[in-house]
C-alpha positions in Angstrom: 14.6 -44.4 -38.6 12.1 -45.7 -41.1 9.8 -48.5 -39.9 9.3 -51.6 -42.1 5.8 -53.1 -42.6 6.5 -55.9 -40.1 7.6 -53.4 -37.5 4.5 -51.3 -38.1 2.4 -54.5 -37.7 4.1 -55.3 -34.4 3.6 -51.7 -33.1 -0.1 -51.7 -34.2 -0.6 -54.9 -32.2 1.0 -53.3 -29.1 -1.0 -50.1 -29.5 -4.3 -52.0 -29.8 -4.5 -52.4 -26.0 -3.2 -48.9 -25.1 -5.4 -46.1 -23.8 -5.4 -42.7 -25.4 -2.9 -40.4 -23.7 -2.9 -37.3 -25.8 -6.0 -35.4 -26.9 -6.0 -32.7 -29.5 -8.8 -30.2 -29.2 -9.8 -26.8 -30.6 -6.4 -25.2 -29.6 -4.7 -27.6 -32.1 -1.0 -28.6 -31.5 0.4 -26.2 -28.9 3.7 -26.1 -27.1 2.2 -27.8 -24.1 0.8 -30.6 -26.2 4.1 -31.2 -27.8 5.8 -31.3 -24.4 3.1 -33.8 -23.1 3.7 -36.0 -26.1 7.5 -35.9 -25.8 7.2 -36.8 -22.1 4.9 -39.7 -22.9 7.1 -40.9 -25.7 10.2 -40.7 -23.5 8.4 -42.8 -20.8 6.6 -45.3 -23.0 8.1 -45.2 -26.6 4.6 -45.6 -28.1 1.5 -43.5 -27.6 -2.0 -43.3 -28.8 -3.6 -39.9 -29.5 -7.1 -38.7 -30.3 -8.3 -35.7 -32.3 -11.5 -34.3 -30.7 -14.5 -33.2 -32.8 -13.9 -29.5 -32.1 -10.4 -29.6 -33.5 -9.6 -27.9 -36.8 -7.2 -30.7 -37.8 -7.9 -34.1 -39.2 -6.3 -37.1 -37.5 -3.9 -37.5 -40.5 -2.8 -33.8 -40.4 -2.4 -33.9 -36.6 -0.4 -37.2 -36.8 2.0 -35.8 -39.4 2.6 -32.5 -37.6 3.0 -34.1 -34.1 5.3 -36.7 -35.5 7.5 -34.0 -37.0 7.5 -31.9 -33.8 8.3 -34.9 -31.6 10.8 -36.6 -34.0 8.7 -39.8 -33.9 7.3 -42.2 -36.5 3.7 -42.4 -37.6 2.5 -46.0 -37.0 -1.2 -45.9 -37.7 -4.1 -43.5 -38.3 -7.7 -44.8 -37.9 -10.7 -42.5 -37.7 -9.9 -39.9 -35.0 -7.1 -41.8 -33.4 -3.4 -42.3 -34.3 -0.3 -43.9 -32.9 3.2 -42.5 -32.7 6.5 -44.4 -31.9 9.9 -43.1 -30.9 12.6 -45.6 -30.0 14.9 -44.8 -27.0 18.4 -44.0 -28.0 19.7 -45.6 -24.8 19.4 -49.4 -25.4 19.1 -50.2 -21.7 15.9 -48.1 -21.5 14.2 -49.6 -24.5 10.8 -51.3 -23.6 9.9 -52.4 -27.1 12.2 -54.6 -29.1 11.4 -54.3 -32.8 11.5 -57.3 -35.1 14.5 -57.3 -37.4 14.0 -57.0 -41.1 15.9 -59.8 -42.9 18.0 -58.7 -45.8 16.7 -59.9 -49.1 19.1 -62.1 -51.0 19.6 -61.3 -54.7 19.5 -64.1 -57.1 21.1 -64.0 -60.5 
């Protein structure tokens, strides 16, 4: 699922008040870290992560790799922090309702 700019803006607003859940250190992105991120995404749909100073990865690199490994969407990268989002497949368990993108009408 590709996020629209309005949906990204909505998710950035939600993530603004979140605490950092996942921290990436000198070990980089390990299997345990991916499991921790998957569990957090399953429970919350949106998580904020931080790359520590002793990490060999930049925040952008870590965000791209963790998003790929957890099958989630990159929402935002600022400084050493980034936000990931993965929508629940079960509609009854969804906590975040994304805004709908209206279809643009073509004029002749």
